[in-house]
C-alpha distance (Angstrom), angle and dihedral (degrees) to the residues before:
residue distance angle dihedral
X1 . . .
X2 3.78 . .
X3 3.76 118.7 .
X4 3.78 111.2 -98.1
X5 3.83 107.5 -108.2
X6 3.78 125.6 -125.4
X7 3.89 95.0 -111.4
X8 3.82 88.9 57.8
X9 3.79 91.2 47.7
X10 3.76 90.9 51.8
X11 3.77 90.8 47.8
X12 3.77 91.0 54.8
X13 3.79 94.9 44.0
X14 3.79 92.0 51.0
X15 3.78 93.9 48.2
X16 3.77 93.7 44.3
X17 3.84 88.6 52.5
X18 3.84 89.6 49.3
X19 3.74 90.7 48.6
X20 3.81 90.2 51.6
X21 3.82 88.3 52.8
X22 3.84 88.6 51.5
X23 3.86 92.0 50.4
X24 3.81 92.9 48.1
X25 3.84 93.9 45.7
X26 3.81 121.1 104.2
X27 3.77 96.6 -104.7
X28 3.86 94.8 -174.4
X29 3.88 96.7 65.7
X30 3.74 132.4 78.7
X31 3.75 132.4 37.3
X32 3.81 120.1 -41.4
X33 3.80 108.9 -95.8
X34 3.84 117.6 -177.0
X35 3.73 120.7 -140.9
X36 3.79 126.4 -177.3
X37 3.81 123.0 -161.0
X38 3.74 119.7 -157.4
X39 3.77 107.6 -159.9
X40 3.85 118.8 -173.7
X41 3.79 104.8 -171.4
X42 3.79 104.8 -163.3
X43 3.81 136.1 -178.7
X44 3.75 97.3 -113.5
X45 3.81 100.0 18.3
X46 3.76 144.1 4.7
X47 3.82 127.8 -133.7
X48 3.87 128.6 -160.1
X49 3.75 131.0 -167.2
X50 3.80 124.7 -175.0
X51 3.75 122.4 -149.5
X52 3.87 136.3 -178.4
X53 3.76 101.9 -155.5
X54 3.78 94.6 -164.3
X55 3.82 94.7 40.1
X56 3.81 128.3 89.7
X57 3.82 92.9 -61.1
X58 3.79 98.1 -98.2
X59 3.77 123.3 129.0
X60 3.77 128.7 -165.2
X61 3.83 131.2 -140.3
X62 3.81 114.8 -140.9
X63 3.79 110.2 -109.9
X64 3.88 117.2 -130.6
X65 3.81 122.0 -155.8
X66 3.79 111.6 -121.2
X67 3.85 95.4 -108.3
X68 3.84 89.6 64.8
X69 3.81 98.3 38.2
X70 3.75 122.0 117.1
X71 3.82 112.3 -139.3
X72 3.84 90.0 -6.2
X73 3.79 89.3 -73.6
X74 3.83 110.9 150.4
X75 3.83 94.5 -138.7
X76 3.89 103.5 40.8
X77 3.76 117.3 94.8
X78 3.79 114.7 -162.5
X79 3.79 110.4 -111.7
X80 3.78 94.8 -127.2
X81 3.82 129.4 127.7
X82 3.81 126.4 -164.6
X83 3.78 128.9 -149.7
X84 3.77 124.2 -154.6
X85 3.76 102.6 -158.5
X86 3.76 94.9 -173.5
X87 3.90 91.7 64.2
X88 3.90 93.4 19.7
X89 3.80 90.3 -127.4
X90 3.76 131.9 140.6
X91 3.81 126.5 -140.0
X92 3.74 143.2 168.7
X93 3.83 92.2 -125.1
X94 3.81 132.1 52.4
X95 3.73 134.7 -123.1
X96 3.86 133.6 -178.8
X97 3.83 91.1 -83.7
X98 3.82 99.2 50.0
X99 3.79 138.1 77.8
X100 3.76 127.0 -146.1
X101 3.77 125.5 -119.4
X102 3.85 116.6 -158.5
X103 3.82 135.6 167.8
X104 3.72 88.8 57.7
X105 3.83 97.0 152.4
X106 3.80 93.5 39.9
X107 3.77 88.5 53.5
X108 3.82 91.9 45.8
X109 3.80 90.4 53.2
X110 3.83 98.7 40.7
X111 3.76 105.9 28.2
X112 3.86 110.4 9.7
X113 3.79 93.6 167.1
X114 3.74 97.5 46.5
X115 3.85 111.4 122.4
X116 3.85 108.1 -118.7
X117 3.80 99.8 173.3
X118 3.79 140.4 1.6
X119 3.78 136.8 -146.0
X120 3.80 138.8 169.1
X121 3.84 85.9 -90.9
X122 3.76 95.6 57.6
X123 3.73 148.9 -77.8
X124 3.81 117.6 -52.0
X125 3.80 123.2 -150.1
X126 3.79 133.3 -165.1
X127 3.80 89.3 -87.0
X128 3.81 92.1 57.2
X129 3.80 94.7 45.6
X130 3.81 94.8 47.1
X131 3.73 89.7 53.6
X132 3.86 90.7 48.7
X133 3.84 91.8 50.6
X134 3.85 94.3 47.9
X135 3.83 92.7 43.3
X136 3.77 92.7 49.5
X137 3.82 92.1 47.7
X138 3.80 90.2 48.2
X139 3.80 90.1 55.6
X140 3.81 89.2 59.0
X141 3.74 92.5 44.0
X142 3.84 90.5 53.6
X143 3.83 90.0 46.9
X144 3.85 89.0 49.8
X145 3.75 90.0 50.5
X146 3.85 93.8 46.4
X147 3.73 90.4 50.2
X148 3.86 94.3 50.9
X149 3.78 98.9 32.2
X150 3.79 96.2 113.1
X151 3.72 93.0 40.6
X152 3.84 92.0 51.5
X153 3.78 100.5 37.3
X154 3.78 108.4 19.3
X155 3.90 97.3 -119.0
X156 3.72 135.2 88.4
X157 3.79 114.7 -98.1
X158 3.82 90.4 -133.4
X159 3.82 89.5 62.5
X160 3.88 93.0 54.1
X161 3.70 130.9 82.4
X162 3.89 100.1 -151.3
X163 3.75 114.9 -140.2
X164 3.84 105.3 -161.2
X165 3.78 132.5 -147.0
X166 3.77 118.8 177.3
X167 3.83 120.4 -168.8
X168 3.86 121.2 -169.1
X169 3.71 124.7 -168.1
X170 3.84 124.8 -130.7
X171 3.76 136.3 176.4
X172 3.85 104.0 -87.8
X173 3.81 89.0 -127.2
X174 3.77 88.9 62.3
X175 3.71 93.6 54.9
X176 3.81 89.6 56.3
X177 3.87 90.1 59.7
X178 3.84 116.5 73.5
X179 3.93 99.3 -153.0
X180 3.76 93.3 49.8
X181 3.82 90.8 44.2
X182 3.82 91.8 51.2
X183 3.84 89.3 49.6
X184 3.80 93.2 55.2
X185 3.76 91.1 44.0
X186 3.77 91.2 58.3
X187 3.81 93.9 42.0
X188 3.85 92.2 54.0
X189 3.82 94.5 41.8
X190 3.92 90.4 51.7
X191 3.84 89.3 45.9
X192 3.85 90.5 52.7
X193 3.82 90.2 51.5
X194 3.86 90.8 50.3
X195 3.86 88.9 49.7
X196 3.73 91.7 59.0
X197 3.79 99.1 60.9
X198 3.79 128.9 60.8
X199 3.81 96.6 -150.9
X200 3.78 119.0 124.4
X201 3.85 105.4 -89.2
X202 3.82 111.0 -117.2
X203 3.80 131.4 170.6
X204 3.76 90.7 -100.4
X205 3.85 89.1 50.8
X206 3.85 90.0 54.2
X207 3.79 93.4 47.1
X208 3.85 89.8 46.5
X209 3.83 89.4 53.6
X210 3.74 92.9 49.7
X211 3.82 90.3 49.2
X212 3.73 91.5 46.9
X213 3.85 94.4 49.1
X214 3.87 92.5 45.4
X215 3.84 88.4 51.8
X216 3.78 93.7 50.8
X217 3.78 100.2 -96.6
X218 3.72 90.4 134.9
X219 3.82 114.1 46.8
X220 3.80 89.0 -156.7
X221 3.76 96.2 165.3
X222 3.82 87.5 74.5
X223 3.83 95.7 61.1
X224 3.78 112.5 0.4
X225 3.88 117.5 81.7
X226 3.79 129.3 -174.2
X227 3.75 109.9 -150.4
X228 3.75 135.0 -175.3
X229 3.83 107.8 -102.4
X230 3.76 89.2 -138.7
X231 3.82 90.9 59.3
X232 3.87 91.5 50.0
X233 3.87 89.4 49.3
X234 3.68 95.6 46.0
X235 3.82 97.4 48.0
X236 3.81 87.7 50.8
X237 3.79 87.8 53.6
X238 3.72 96.0 51.0
X239 3.76 97.1 41.1
X240 3.79 89.3 53.1
X241 3.86 86.4 63.5
X242 3.80 92.5 -116.8
X243 3.81 102.0 120.4
X244 3.74 143.5 19.7
X245 3.83 131.1 -127.5
X246 3.81 113.5 -75.4
X247 3.83 142.3 88.2
X248 3.82 120.9 -33.8
X249 3.74 140.0 173.1
X250 3.82 117.9 -142.9
X251 3.77 119.9 -158.2
X252 3.80 111.1 -172.4
X253 3.77 114.2 -174.8
X254 3.76 111.1 -164.0
X255 3.81 129.1 175.0
X256 3.80 92.3 -92.6
X257 3.85 105.6 5.8
X258 3.71 136.9 63.8
X259 3.76 110.4 -159.3
X260 3.77 119.8 -168.6
X261 3.82 123.5 -174.8
X262 3.77 134.3 171.2
X263 3.76 114.5 -163.5
X264 3.79 146.2 160.2
X265 3.71 120.7 -128.9
X266 3.81 111.6 -155.7
X267 3.73 139.9 174.9
X268 3.75 102.3 -140.2
X269 3.82 115.3 178.2
X270 3.77 89.7 -21.8
X271 3.89 90.6 -56.2
X272 3.79 115.5 117.9
X273 3.85 108.6 -130.4
X274 3.69 131.4 -177.5
X275 3.82 115.5 -154.4
X276 3.86 110.1 -161.6
X277 3.73 107.3 -154.7
X278 3.74 95.7 179.5
X279 3.82 137.5 -3.0
X280 3.78 125.7 -174.3
X281 3.80 129.1 174.8
X282 3.78 125.5 -172.5
X283 3.78 136.9 170.0
X284 3.79 92.1 -106.6
X285 3.80 99.0 113.1
X286 3.82 128.6 135.5
X287 3.87 92.2 -69.0
X288 3.77 95.0 55.3
X289 3.86 92.7 99.0
X290 3.81 89.5 59.4
X291 3.81 88.7 48.8
X292 3.74 90.7 51.8
X293 3.84 89.4 57.6
X294 3.87 90.6 50.1
X295 3.88 91.5 45.4
X296 3.88 90.5 55.1
X297 3.77 91.7 54.1
X298 3.81 93.5 65.4
X299 3.84 103.4 27.5
X300 3.80 132.3 89.4
X301 3.74 89.7 -147.3
X302 3.83 117.7 70.5
X303 3.77 115.0 -134.9
X304 3.85 117.1 -157.7
X305 3.74 135.1 -155.8
X306 3.83 86.4 -105.4
X307 3.85 88.9 60.7
X308 3.85 88.7 52.8
X309 3.85 90.6 48.7
X310 3.75 91.6 51.3
X311 3.88 93.9 48.0
X312 3.82 91.7 49.4
X313 3.84 92.7 46.8
X314 3.82 91.8 49.0
X315 3.79 90.6 47.3
X316 3.84 89.1 54.0
X317 3.83 97.8 39.6
X318 3.76 104.2 39.5
X319 3.88 98.5 64.8
X320 3.85 90.8 46.1
X321 3.79 92.3 49.4
X322 3.77 91.2 48.7
X323 3.78 92.8 49.9
X324 3.77 90.8 49.3
X325 3.71 94.8 48.6
X326 3.78 105.0 36.9
X327 3.83 114.3 4.7
X328 3.85 106.9 43.8
X329 3.83 108.6 0.3
X330 3.83 93.7 153.9
X331 3.76 97.7 59.6
X332 3.83 114.4 122.9
X333 3.84 91.3 -134.4
X334 3.86 89.5 80.3
X335 3.80 90.5 66.6
X336 3.85 101.2 25.1
X337 3.81 126.3 33.6
X338 3.77 122.3 -27.8
X339 3.91 109.3 -150.6
X340 3.86 117.2 -148.4
X341 3.76 120.3 -167.9
X342 3.81 106.9 -149.1
X343 3.76 115.2 -162.5
X344 3.80 144.1 141.0
X345 3.81 136.0 90.0
X346 3.81 91.6 -85.7
X347 3.73 98.7 53.6
X348 3.80 91.2 106.2
X349 3.85 89.5 61.9
X350 3.77 107.6 128.6
X351 3.80 91.0 -144.9
X352 3.79 92.1 55.4
X353 3.76 93.8 44.5
X354 3.85 88.4 56.1
X355 3.78 91.4 48.3
X356 3.82 94.1 48.6
X357 3.85 91.5 47.1
X358 3.84 89.4 51.3
X359 3.79 91.4 48.5
X360 3.74 91.5 49.8
X361 3.88 92.9 49.0
X362 3.84 93.2 48.2
X363 3.83 93.8 44.8
X364 3.86 94.4 51.8
X365 3.76 89.5 44.8
X366 3.72 98.4 50.4
X367 3.86 104.1 31.4
X368 3.78 136.4 52.7
X369 3.80 93.9 -111.5
X370 3.81 109.9 126.8
X371 3.78 98.9 -154.0
X372 3.77 145.3 -5.6
X373 3.85 117.6 -139.2
X374 3.70 124.1 -159.1
X375 3.85 111.4 -146.0
X376 3.80 121.3 -153.9
X377 3.87 116.5 -152.4
X378 3.87 110.8 -119.4
X379 3.82 122.4 -153.6
X380 3.81 115.2 -108.4
X381 3.86 114.3 -118.8
X382 3.81 90.6 -125.4
X383 3.83 94.1 62.5
X384 3.80 115.5 92.1
X385 3.77 110.2 -145.5
X386 3.78 141.9 155.9
X387 3.80 96.5 -143.0
X388 3.72 133.1 91.9
X389 3.77 123.2 -99.3
X390 3.77 92.4 -106.8
X391 3.81 89.6 54.9
X392 3.72 95.8 54.5
X393 3.77 97.8 89.3
X394 3.76 90.5 78.0
X395 3.79 88.5 60.4
X396 3.77 98.6 44.8
X397 3.79 95.3 94.8
X398 3.87 91.8 49.9
X399 3.77 91.8 49.5
X400 3.76 92.5 50.4
X401 3.75 90.3 48.1
X402 3.83 89.6 53.3
X403 3.80 90.3 66.2
X404 3.85 112.6 108.9
X405 3.87 118.0 -106.2
X406 3.72 91.3 -115.4
X407 3.77 92.7 55.1
X408 3.77 97.1 40.9
X409 3.87 124.9 100.2
X410 3.67 126.1 -96.0
X411 3.77 111.3 -110.7
X412 3.82 131.3 -147.9
X413 3.83 109.4 -163.8
X414 3.82 120.2 -144.5
X415 3.82 94.3 -101.9
X416 3.88 88.1 57.8
X417 3.83 93.7 51.9
X418 3.86 114.0 82.2
X419 3.75 124.1 -144.1
X420 3.79 113.6 -94.4
X421 3.87 98.0 -159.9
X422 3.79 110.9 142.8
X423 3.79 110.9 -109.4
X424 3.75 121.0 -139.8
X425 3.81 111.0 -138.4
X426 3.77 116.1 -152.4
X427 3.87 106.7 -144.9
X428 3.85 94.2 174.9
X429 3.86 91.1 94.0
X430 3.87 87.8 65.9
X431 3.82 94.9 48.4
X432 3.81 114.8 108.4
X433 3.78 111.2 -157.8
X434 3.77 128.5 -157.7
X435 3.79 90.0 -107.6
X436 3.81 92.8 67.1
X437 3.90 96.1 45.1
């Protein structure tokens, strides 16, 4: 609710002008220049990394003015949209005539068709507003890129024909479910259409973008990819020379979501492949304790902190037990060291720290695993950032998403990976005894 400062206003004005220059430019001239956008759309904040896959190997994290930063992180943009009902326009910044709309991703995952705002043009749901937020932020990213093109890549932007690739991260569990996948495809395609026009964004403009995207107006399959966040995180880990191929657990604690994945990273015929054994996502992120308080206000049953502890520990342990028993029982990590990648903006949550410590203690006590190692993501030297090394983990997904499709790993989703449980075959039915001779 603070008044937006002059520095942030100037930042927005400059990038808006640069974006307008991009829109007005002749995009069909010049040499092909490939740009990949890694867009990590989070519950509390969004992070973007720009990469030129055939450049000098450097990638660039989108800088965020302090007013819009989440947790004072220079690359985290608060995932908040504002609606000025008097003009029926949507923006990334507030004024005295607007109201803020938050919890965009949470609403998209839990209640995608819930109406969040209304106008004379129609009713807008979480799907519509997520596409508006992503599209508006993409406009600024494109303006930022246009402004710094020569500084980043050594050539004038007007002499380049930009060939875009945009990669968005999703919980791996979502990619395994067709209705949810189709929803995210429509949201990102609509957002891209919004990001290619400089018109004020109105309700009718959002609805038109959705209609256009649904009707094939954006052939998004050619340049928009939806990737498992765990894959983006893992490839960043391996390419930072921190880990070898093998079996890993990823625990990503977001503001609203707790994402648990168990996967194998293999080098098969010189092709990196990630085999996702199991992927589960639940609304048990860092904000879940606050939700527990709200839940108890309107419920006959009283939920305690112990209930929350149990739910989180089950969310962590169940996918790992299932993988050990059914999906990958022969992995050496079950008798040696089990590596766990711990990431996400909510990983400092005291509640989750206690649950992870309890899981670790129980696992080592009741299994043959010798040790559990916690792996911290480390920033690659090729990524240009303004944050400290211990703040990089919140950018790791965006950096992994910025890797070009041709260089990214091949992914096997859980539904494509059969169970490997040993089958016991009963041969007694084939035995002929002397009594039946």
